[in-house]
N, CA, C, O and the ligand as a Tripos MOL2 file, in Angstrom:
@<TRIPOS>MOLECULE
protein
  233   231    59     0     0
PROTEIN
NO_CHARGES

@<TRIPOS>ATOM
      1 N           0.8540   -1.1760    0.0030 N.3       1 MET1
      2 CA         -0.0160   -0.0080    0.0260 C.3       1 MET1
      3 C           0.8750    1.2000    0.0270 C.2       1 MET1
      4 O           1.8230    1.2870    0.8070 O.2       1 MET1
      5 N           0.5600    2.1710   -0.8820 N.am      2 GLN2
      6 CA          1.3240    3.3410   -0.9540 C.3       2 GLN2
      7 C           0.9770    4.3700    0.1110 C.2       2 GLN2
      8 O          -0.1980    4.5650    0.4240 O.2       2 GLN2
      9 N           1.9820    5.0280    0.6690 N.am      3 PRO3
     10 CA          1.6930    6.0830    1.5810 C.3       3 PRO3
     11 C           0.9200    7.1810    0.9180 C.2       3 PRO3
     12 O           1.1090    7.4740   -0.2620 O.2       3 PRO3
     13 N           0.0180    7.8060    1.7100 N.am      4 LYS4
     14 CA         -0.8470    8.8840    1.0340 C.3       4 LYS4
     15 C          -0.1930   10.2390    1.1810 C.2       4 LYS4
     16 O          -0.3050   11.0840    0.2930 O.2       4 LYS4
     17 N           0.4770   10.4530    2.2740 N.am      5 PHE5
     18 CA          1.0990   11.7250    2.5010 C.3       5 PHE5
     19 C           2.5790   11.8120    2.4070 C.2       5 PHE5
     20 O           3.2670   10.9310    2.9230 O.2       5 PHE5
     21 N           3.1190   12.8260    1.7760 N.am      6 PHE6
     22 CA          4.5730   12.9700    1.5980 C.3       6 PHE6
     23 C           5.0010   14.2260    2.1320 C.2       6 PHE6
     24 O           4.6410   15.2880    1.6240 O.2       6 PHE6
     25 N           5.7930   14.1570    3.1900 N.am      7 ILE7
     26 CA          6.2170   15.4340    3.8600 C.3       7 ILE7
     27 C           7.7780   15.4460    3.9300 C.2       7 ILE7
     28 O           8.3610   16.2320    4.6770 O.2       7 ILE7
     29 N           8.4290   14.5720    3.1470 N.am      8 ASP8
     30 CA          9.9350   14.5850    3.2050 C.3       8 ASP8
     31 C          10.5480   15.3960    2.0940 C.2       8 ASP8
     32 O          11.7100   15.2190    1.7270 O.2       8 ASP8
     33 N           9.7270   16.3020    1.5630 N.am      9 TYR9
     34 CA         10.3190   17.2300    0.5280 C.3       9 TYR9
     35 C          11.1990   18.2790    1.1820 C.2       9 TYR9
     36 O          10.9720   18.6480    2.3340 O.2       9 TYR9
     37 N          12.1770   18.7520    0.4790 N.am     10 PRO10
     38 CA         13.0840   19.7390    1.0120 C.3      10 PRO10
     39 C          12.2610   21.0750    1.3840 C.2      10 PRO10
     40 O          11.5600   21.6220    0.5340 O.2      10 PRO10
     41 N          12.3720   21.5340    2.5970 N.am     11 GLN11
     42 CA         11.5790   22.6810    3.0800 C.3      11 GLN11
     43 C          12.5170   23.8200    3.3900 C.2      11 GLN11
     44 O          13.6900   23.6230    3.7090 O.2      11 GLN11
     45 N          11.9820   24.9950    3.2910 N.am     12 GLU12
     46 CA         12.7300   26.2230    3.7140 C.3      12 GLU12
     47 C          11.6480   27.2100    4.3260 C.2      12 GLU12
     48 O          10.4620   27.1600    4.0000 O.2      12 GLU12
     49 N          12.1310   28.0520    5.1820 N.am     13 ARG13
     50 CA         11.1720   29.0210    5.7630 C.3      13 ARG13
     51 C          10.8640   30.0860    4.7340 C.2      13 ARG13
     52 O          11.7550   30.5210    4.0040 O.2      13 ARG13
     53 N           9.5420   30.5350    4.6650 N.am     14 ILE14
     54 CA          9.1420   31.5720    3.7310 C.3      14 ILE14
     55 C           9.9640   32.8590    3.9960 C.2      14 ILE14
     56 O          10.4550   33.5050    3.0700 O.2      14 ILE14
     57 N          10.0880   33.1920    5.2590 N.am     15 GLU15
     58 CA         10.8730   34.4020    5.5930 C.3      15 GLU15
     59 C          11.5150   34.1940    6.9810 C.2      15 GLU15
     60 O          11.0440   33.3950    7.7920 O.2      15 GLU15
     61 N          12.5750   34.9200    7.2140 N.am     16 GLU16
     62 CA         13.3080   34.7730    8.4830 C.3      16 GLU16
     63 C          12.3550   35.0210    9.6470 C.2      16 GLU16
     64 O          11.5920   35.9860    9.5980 O.2      16 GLU16
     65 N          12.3660   34.2040   10.6760 N.am     17 GLY17
     66 CA         11.4670   34.3590   11.8370 C.3      17 GLY17
     67 C          10.0890   33.9110   11.6830 C.2      17 GLY17
     68 O           9.2910   33.9930   12.6170 O.2      17 GLY17
     69 N           9.7690   33.4250   10.5060 N.am     18 SER18
     70 CA          8.3910   32.8620   10.2210 C.3      18 SER18
     71 C           8.3810   31.3970   10.5320 C.2      18 SER18
     72 O           9.4140   30.7340   10.4450 O.2      18 SER18
     73 N           7.2170   30.8710   10.8990 N.am     19 ASN19
     74 CA          7.0650   29.4770   11.1460 C.3      19 ASN19
     75 C           6.4010   28.7660    9.9560 C.2      19 ASN19
     76 O           5.9990   27.6060   10.0450 O.2      19 ASN19
     77 N           6.3060   29.4690    8.8940 N.am     20 VAL20
     78 CA          5.6550   28.8780    7.7010 C.3      20 VAL20
     79 C           6.7300   28.4130    6.7260 C.2      20 VAL20
     80 O           7.6480   29.1460    6.3580 O.2      20 VAL20
     81 N           6.5650   27.1650    6.3330 N.am     21 TYR21
     82 CA          7.5620   26.5420    5.4950 C.3      21 TYR21
     83 C           6.9960   26.3240    4.0910 C.2      21 TYR21
     84 O           5.7880   26.2300    3.8750 O.2      21 TYR21
     85 N           7.9460   26.2490    3.1470 N.am     22 ARG22
     86 CA          7.4870   25.9310    1.7510 C.3      22 ARG22
     87 C           8.4910   24.9260    1.2150 C.2      22 ARG22
     88 O           9.5870   24.7320    1.7410 O.2      22 ARG22
     89 N           8.0360   24.2900    0.1160 N.am     23 CYS23
     90 CA          8.9250   23.4070   -0.6530 C.3      23 CYS23
     91 C          10.0360   24.2670   -1.1960 C.2      23 CYS23
     92 O           9.7550   25.2960   -1.8090 O.2      23 CYS23
     93 N          11.2970   23.8920   -1.0000 N.am     24 SER24
     94 CA         12.4050   24.7150   -1.4730 C.3      24 SER24
     95 C          12.5930   24.5950   -3.0300 C.2      24 SER24
     96 O          13.3500   25.3470   -3.6430 O.2      24 SER24
     97 N          11.9110   23.6750   -3.5880 N.am     25 ILE25
     98 CA         12.0280   23.4870   -5.0450 C.3      25 ILE25
     99 C          10.9550   24.2780   -5.7800 C.2      25 ILE25
    100 O          11.2680   25.1520   -6.5880 O.2      25 ILE25
    101 N           9.6630   23.9670   -5.4940 N.am     26 CYS26
    102 CA          8.5900   24.7080   -6.2770 C.3      26 CYS26
    103 C           8.0540   25.8480   -5.5850 C.2      26 CYS26
    104 O           7.2790   26.5970   -6.1780 O.2      26 CYS26
    105 N           8.4150   26.0750   -4.2850 N.am     27 LYS27
    106 CA          7.9970   27.2300   -3.5470 C.3      27 LYS27
    107 C           6.5850   27.3050   -3.0800 C.2      27 LYS27
    108 O           6.1290   28.3270   -2.5680 O.2      27 LYS27
    109 N           5.8480   26.1410   -3.2720 N.am     28 GLU28
    110 CA          4.5320   26.1170   -2.7100 C.3      28 GLU28
    111 C           4.6480   25.9830   -1.1600 C.2      28 GLU28
    112 O           5.5640   25.3230   -0.6700 O.2      28 GLU28
    113 N           3.7450   26.5930   -0.4160 N.am     29 THR29
    114 CA          3.8330   26.5480    0.9890 C.3      29 THR29
    115 C           3.3510   25.1690    1.5460 C.2      29 THR29
    116 O           2.6070   24.4430    0.8870 O.2      29 THR29
    117 N           3.8090   24.8420    2.7920 N.am     30 ALA30
    118 CA          3.3400   23.5800    3.3390 C.3      30 ALA30
    119 C           1.9060   23.4850    3.5030 C.2      30 ALA30
    120 O           1.3310   22.3990    3.4250 O.2      30 ALA30
    121 N           1.2400   24.6880    3.7490 N.am     31 LEU31
    122 CA         -0.1990   24.7010    3.9150 C.3      31 LEU31
    123 C          -0.8610   24.3810    2.5460 C.2      31 LEU31
    124 O          -1.8740   23.6820    2.5190 O.2      31 LEU31
    125 N          -0.3570   24.8340    1.5090 N.am     32 THR32
    126 CA         -0.8840   24.5850    0.1350 C.3      32 THR32
    127 C          -0.6620   23.1010   -0.1270 C.2      32 THR32
    128 O          -1.6040   22.4070   -0.5100 O.2      32 THR32
    129 N           0.5540   22.5930    0.0670 N.am     33 ILE33
    130 CA          0.8850   21.2530   -0.3030 C.3      33 ILE33
    131 C           0.0780   20.2450    0.5610 C.2      33 ILE33
    132 O          -0.4390   19.2570    0.0400 O.2      33 ILE33
    133 N          -0.0170   20.4970    1.8260 N.am     34 ASN34
    134 CA         -0.8270   19.6780    2.7680 C.3      34 ASN34
    135 C          -0.4850   18.1800    2.6630 C.2      34 ASN34
    136 O          -1.3560   17.3330    2.8620 O.2      34 ASN34
    137 N           0.7320   17.8660    2.3640 N.am     35 GLY35
    138 CA          1.2220   16.5100    2.3260 C.3      35 GLY35
    139 C           0.9350   15.7960    1.0650 C.2      35 GLY35
    140 O           1.2830   14.6220    0.9350 O.2      35 GLY35
    141 N           0.2950   16.4630    0.0910 N.am     36 LEU36
    142 CA         -0.1040   15.7780   -1.1900 C.3      36 LEU36
    143 C           0.8180   16.1110   -2.3070 C.2      36 LEU36
    144 O           1.1060   17.2780   -2.5710 O.2      36 LEU36
    145 N           1.3080   15.0360   -2.9980 N.am     37 LEU37
    146 CA          2.2340   15.2920   -4.1220 C.3      37 LEU37
    147 C           1.6050   16.1610   -5.2040 C.2      37 LEU37
    148 O           2.3050   16.9730   -5.8080 O.2      37 LEU37
    149 N           0.3300   16.0210   -5.4660 N.am     38 THR38
    150 CA         -0.2840   16.7130   -6.5110 C.3      38 THR38
    151 C          -0.4340   18.2270   -6.2380 C.2      38 THR38
    152 O          -0.7780   18.9940   -7.1370 O.2      38 THR38
    153 N          -0.1690   18.6440   -4.9790 N.am     39 ASN39
    154 CA         -0.2800   20.0510   -4.7050 C.3      39 ASN39
    155 C           1.0720   20.7600   -4.8850 C.2      39 ASN39
    156 O           1.1530   21.9820   -4.7620 O.2      39 ASN39
    157 N           2.1450   19.9810   -5.1790 N.am     40 HIS40
    158 CA          3.3440   20.5640   -5.5980 C.3      40 HIS40
    159 C           3.1020   21.0430   -7.0600 C.2      40 HIS40
    160 O           2.1640   20.5780   -7.7080 O.2      40 HIS40
    161 N           3.9560   21.9790   -7.5800 N.am     41 LYS41
    162 CA          3.7400   22.3580   -8.9490 C.3      41 LYS41
    163 C           4.1610   21.1450   -9.8600 C.2      41 LYS41
    164 O           5.0150   20.3260   -9.5200 O.2      41 LYS41
    165 N           3.5030   21.1150  -11.0040 N.am     42 ALA42
    166 CA          3.8110   20.0050  -11.8900 C.3      42 ALA42
    167 C           5.2740   19.9280  -12.3430 C.2      42 ALA42
    168 O           5.7610   18.8790  -12.7630 O.2      42 ALA42
    169 N           5.9140   21.0050  -12.2500 N.am     43 SER43
    170 CA          7.4080   21.0680  -12.6310 C.3      43 SER43
    171 C           8.2990   20.7420  -11.4320 C.2      43 SER43
    172 O           9.5190   20.6440  -11.5650 O.2      43 SER43
    173 N           7.6660   20.5720  -10.2330 N.am     44 CYS44
    174 CA          8.5610   20.3190   -9.0330 C.3      44 CYS44
    175 C           9.3570   19.0820   -9.1970 C.2      44 CYS44
    176 O           8.7890   18.0300   -9.4920 O.2      44 CYS44
    177 N          10.6370   19.1430   -9.0230 N.am     45 LYS45
    178 CA         11.5370   17.9930   -9.1680 C.3      45 LYS45
    179 C          11.2650   16.9320   -8.1570 C.2      45 LYS45
    180 O          11.4040   15.7480   -8.4630 O.2      45 LYS45
    181 N          10.8590   17.3240   -6.8870 N.am     46 TYR46
    182 CA         10.5010   16.3870   -5.8660 C.3      46 TYR46
    183 C           9.2760   15.6100   -6.3070 C.2      46 TYR46
    184 O           9.2670   14.3830   -6.2090 O.2      46 TYR46
    185 N           8.2870   16.2570   -6.7690 N.am     47 ARG47
    186 CA          7.0390   15.5920   -7.2300 C.3      47 ARG47
    187 C           7.2870   14.6480   -8.3640 C.2      47 ARG47
    188 O           6.7520   13.5390   -8.3900 O.2      47 ARG47
    189 N           8.1090   15.0830   -9.3170 N.am     48 ILE48
    190 CA          8.3960   14.3010  -10.5260 C.3      48 ILE48
    191 C           9.1490   12.9950  -10.0440 C.2      48 ILE48
    192 O           8.7780   11.8850  -10.4230 O.2      48 ILE48
    193 N          10.1850   13.1690   -9.2220 N.am     49 GLU49
    194 CA         10.9340   12.0440   -8.6870 C.3      49 GLU49
    195 C          10.0850   11.0780   -7.9310 C.2      49 GLU49
    196 O          10.2300    9.8640   -8.0810 O.2      49 GLU49
    197 N           9.1830   11.6020   -7.1040 N.am     50 LYS50
    198 CA          8.3050   10.6850   -6.2160 C.3      50 LYS50
    199 C           7.3470    9.9190   -7.1620 C.2      50 LYS50
    200 O           7.1900    8.7010   -7.0760 O.2      50 LYS50
    201 N           6.7280   10.6830   -8.0510 N.am     51 GLU51
    202 CA          5.7740   10.0490   -8.9600 C.3      51 GLU51
    203 C           6.4520    8.9140   -9.8160 C.2      51 GLU51
    204 O           5.8570    7.8720  -10.0900 O.2      51 GLU51
    205 N           7.6480    9.1690  -10.1900 N.am     52 LYS52
    206 CA          8.4330    8.1660  -10.9820 C.3      52 LYS52
    207 C           8.6440    6.9630  -10.0940 C.2      52 LYS52
    208 O           8.4160    5.8300  -10.5160 O.2      52 LYS52
    209 N           9.0850    7.2020   -8.8420 N.am     53 ALA53
    210 CA          9.4130    6.0780   -7.9120 C.3      53 ALA53
    211 C           8.1540    5.2960   -7.6550 C.2      53 ALA53
    212 O           8.1980    4.0670   -7.5950 O.2      53 ALA53
    213 N           6.9520    6.0140   -7.4910 N.am     54 LEU54
    214 CA          5.7240    5.2180   -7.1620 C.3      54 LEU54
    215 C           5.2870    4.4770   -8.3260 C.2      54 LEU54
    216 O           4.7210    3.4000   -8.1390 O.2      54 LEU54
    217 N           5.4800    4.9210   -9.5480 N.am     55 SER55
    218 CA          5.0230    4.2060  -10.7470 C.3      55 SER55
    219 C           5.7620    2.8870  -10.9540 C.2      55 SER55
    220 O           5.2590    1.9530  -11.5790 O.2      55 SER55
    221 N           7.0070    2.8470  -10.3890 N.am     56 PHE56
    222 CA          7.7570    1.6720  -10.4530 C.3      56 PHE56
    223 C           7.2190    0.5540   -9.6040 C.2      56 PHE56
    224 O           7.5080   -0.6190   -9.8410 O.2      56 PHE56
    225 N           6.4310    0.9200   -8.6110 N.am     57 ASP57
    226 CA          5.9100   -0.0400   -7.6170 C.3      57 ASP57
    227 C           4.7180   -0.8080   -8.2380 C.2      57 ASP57
    228 O           4.3560   -1.8700   -7.7330 O.2      57 ASP57
    229 N           4.0960   -0.2810   -9.3380 N.am     58 ASP58
    230 CA          2.8810   -0.9600   -9.8430 C.3      58 ASP58
    231 C           3.2350   -2.2930  -10.5340 C.2      58 ASP58
    232 O           2.3460   -2.9950  -11.0150 O.2      58 ASP58
    233 ZN          7.6340   21.0270   -4.5190 Zn       59 ZN59
@<TRIPOS>BOND
     1     1     2 1
     2     2     3 1
     3     3     4 2
     4     3     5 am
     5     5     6 1
     6     6     7 1
     7     7     8 2
     8     7     9 am
     9     9    10 1
    10    10    11 1
    11    11    12 2
    12    11    13 am
    13    13    14 1
    14    14    15 1
    15    15    16 2
    16    15    17 am
    17    17    18 1
    18    18    19 1
    19    19    20 2
    20    19    21 am
    21    21    22 1
    22    22    23 1
    23    23    24 2
    24    23    25 am
    25    25    26 1
    26    26    27 1
    27    27    28 2
    28    27    29 am
    29    29    30 1
    30    30    31 1
    31    31    32 2
    32    31    33 am
    33    33    34 1
    34    34    35 1
    35    35    36 2
    36    35    37 am
    37    37    38 1
    38    38    39 1
    39    39    40 2
    40    39    41 am
    41    41    42 1
    42    42    43 1
    43    43    44 2
    44    43    45 am
    45    45    46 1
    46    46    47 1
    47    47    48 2
    48    47    49 am
    49    49    50 1
    50    50    51 1
    51    51    52 2
    52    51    53 am
    53    53    54 1
    54    54    55 1
    55    55    56 2
    56    55    57 am
    57    57    58 1
    58    58    59 1
    59    59    60 2
    60    59    61 am
    61    61    62 1
    62    62    63 1
    63    63    64 2
    64    63    65 am
    65    65    66 1
    66    66    67 1
    67    67    68 2
    68    67    69 am
    69    69    70 1
    70    70    71 1
    71    71    72 2
    72    71    73 am
    73    73    74 1
    74    74    75 1
    75    75    76 2
    76    75    77 am
    77    77    78 1
    78    78    79 1
    79    79    80 2
    80    79    81 am
    81    81    82 1
    82    82    83 1
    83    83    84 2
    84    83    85 am
    85    85    86 1
    86    86    87 1
    87    87    88 2
    88    87    89 am
    89    89    90 1
    90    90    91 1
    91    91    92 2
    92    91    93 am
    93    93    94 1
    94    94    95 1
    95    95    96 2
    96    95    97 am
    97    97    98 1
    98    98    99 1
    99    99   100 2
   100    99   101 am
   101   101   102 1
   102   102   103 1
   103   103   104 2
   104   103   105 am
   105   105   106 1
   106   106   107 1
   107   107   108 2
   108   107   109 am
   109   109   110 1
   110   110   111 1
   111   111   112 2
   112   111   113 am
   113   113   114 1
   114   114   115 1
   115   115   116 2
   116   115   117 am
   117   117   118 1
   118   118   119 1
   119   119   120 2
   120   119   121 am
   121   121   122 1
   122   122   123 1
   123   123   124 2
   124   123   125 am
   125   125   126 1
   126   126   127 1
   127   127   128 2
   128   127   129 am
   129   129   130 1
   130   130   131 1
   131   131   132 2
   132   131   133 am
   133   133   134 1
   134   134   135 1
   135   135   136 2
   136   135   137 am
   137   137   138 1
   138   138   139 1
   139   139   140 2
   140   139   141 am
   141   141   142 1
   142   142   143 1
   143   143   144 2
   144   143   145 am
   145   145   146 1
   146   146   147 1
   147   147   148 2
   148   147   149 am
   149   149   150 1
   150   150   151 1
   151   151   152 2
   152   151   153 am
   153   153   154 1
   154   154   155 1
   155   155   156 2
   156   155   157 am
   157   157   158 1
   158   158   159 1
   159   159   160 2
   160   159   161 am
   161   161   162 1
   162   162   163 1
   163   163   164 2
   164   163   165 am
   165   165   166 1
   166   166   167 1
   167   167   168 2
   168   167   169 am
   169   169   170 1
   170   170   171 1
   171   171   172 2
   172   171   173 am
   173   173   174 1
   174   174   175 1
   175   175   176 2
   176   175   177 am
   177   177   178 1
   178   178   179 1
   179   179   180 2
   180   179   181 am
   181   181   182 1
   182   182   183 1
   183   183   184 2
   184   183   185 am
   185   185   186 1
   186   186   187 1
   187   187   188 2
   188   187   189 am
   189   189   190 1
   190   190   191 1
   191   191   192 2
   192   191   193 am
   193   193   194 1
   194   194   195 1
   195   195   196 2
   196   195   197 am
   197   197   198 1
   198   198   199 1
   199   199   200 2
   200   199   201 am
   201   201   202 1
   202   202   203 1
   203   203   204 2
   204   203   205 am
   205   205   206 1
   206   206   207 1
   207   207   208 2
   208   207   209 am
   209   209   210 1
   210   210   211 1
   211   211   212 2
   212   211   213 am
   213   213   214 1
   214   214   215 1
   215   215   216 2
   216   215   217 am
   217   217   218 1
   218   218   219 1
   219   219   220 2
   220   219   221 am
   221   221   222 1
   222   222   223 1
   223   223   224 2
   224   223   225 am
   225   225   226 1
   226   226   227 1
   227   227   228 2
   228   227   229 am
   229   229   230 1
   230   230   231 1
   231   231   232 2
@<TRIPOS>SUBSTRUCTURE
     1 MET1         2 RESIDUE 1 A MET
     2 GLN2         6 RESIDUE 1 A GLN
     3 PRO3        10 RESIDUE 1 A PRO
     4 LYS4        14 RESIDUE 1 A LYS
     5 PHE5        18 RESIDUE 1 A PHE
     6 PHE6        22 RESIDUE 1 A PHE
     7 ILE7        26 RESIDUE 1 A ILE
     8 ASP8        30 RESIDUE 1 A ASP
     9 TYR9        34 RESIDUE 1 A TYR
    10 PRO10       38 RESIDUE 1 A PRO
    11 GLN11       42 RESIDUE 1 A GLN
    12 GLU12       46 RESIDUE 1 A GLU
    13 ARG13       50 RESIDUE 1 A ARG
    14 ILE14       54 RESIDUE 1 A ILE
    15 GLU15       58 RESIDUE 1 A GLU
    16 GLU16       62 RESIDUE 1 A GLU
    17 GLY17       66 RESIDUE 1 A GLY
    18 SER18       70 RESIDUE 1 A SER
    19 ASN19       74 RESIDUE 1 A ASN
    20 VAL20       78 RESIDUE 1 A VAL
    21 TYR21       82 RESIDUE 1 A TYR
    22 ARG22       86 RESIDUE 1 A ARG
    23 CYS23       90 RESIDUE 1 A CYS
    24 SER24       94 RESIDUE 1 A SER
    25 ILE25       98 RESIDUE 1 A ILE
    26 CYS26      102 RESIDUE 1 A CYS
    27 LYS27      106 RESIDUE 1 A LYS
    28 GLU28      110 RESIDUE 1 A GLU
    29 THR29      114 RESIDUE 1 A THR
    30 ALA30      118 RESIDUE 1 A ALA
    31 LEU31      122 RESIDUE 1 A LEU
    32 THR32      126 RESIDUE 1 A THR
    33 ILE33      130 RESIDUE 1 A ILE
    34 ASN34      134 RESIDUE 1 A ASN
    35 GLY35      138 RESIDUE 1 A GLY
    36 LEU36      142 RESIDUE 1 A LEU
    37 LEU37      146 RESIDUE 1 A LEU
    38 THR38      150 RESIDUE 1 A THR
    39 ASN39      154 RESIDUE 1 A ASN
    40 HIS40      158 RESIDUE 1 A HIS
    41 LYS41      162 RESIDUE 1 A LYS
    42 ALA42      166 RESIDUE 1 A ALA
    43 SER43      170 RESIDUE 1 A SER
    44 CYS44      174 RESIDUE 1 A CYS
    45 LYS45      178 RESIDUE 1 A LYS
    46 TYR46      182 RESIDUE 1 A TYR
    47 ARG47      186 RESIDUE 1 A ARG
    48 ILE48      190 RESIDUE 1 A ILE
    49 GLU49      194 RESIDUE 1 A GLU
    50 LYS50      198 RESIDUE 1 A LYS
    51 GLU51      202 RESIDUE 1 A GLU
    52 LYS52      206 RESIDUE 1 A LYS
    53 ALA53      210 RESIDUE 1 A ALA
    54 LEU54      214 RESIDUE 1 A LEU
    55 SER55      218 RESIDUE 1 A SER
    56 PHE56      222 RESIDUE 1 A PHE
    57 ASP57      226 RESIDUE 1 A ASP
    58 ASP58      230 RESIDUE 1 A ASP
    59 ZN59       233 GROUP 0 **** ****
């Protein structure tokens, strides 16, 4: 069974002193992503690599 949520993407703070994080690759915020691969931008390298890895499991 495939995991539903993916939170191991590279993260960075949106701004110094902020507690809001975003994907350091596609810059979508953690709130937007909400653990879902499809909420990363289609061009996000993390999403592309994960989807590739998942498709190999089928
Ligand atoms: Zn991303």
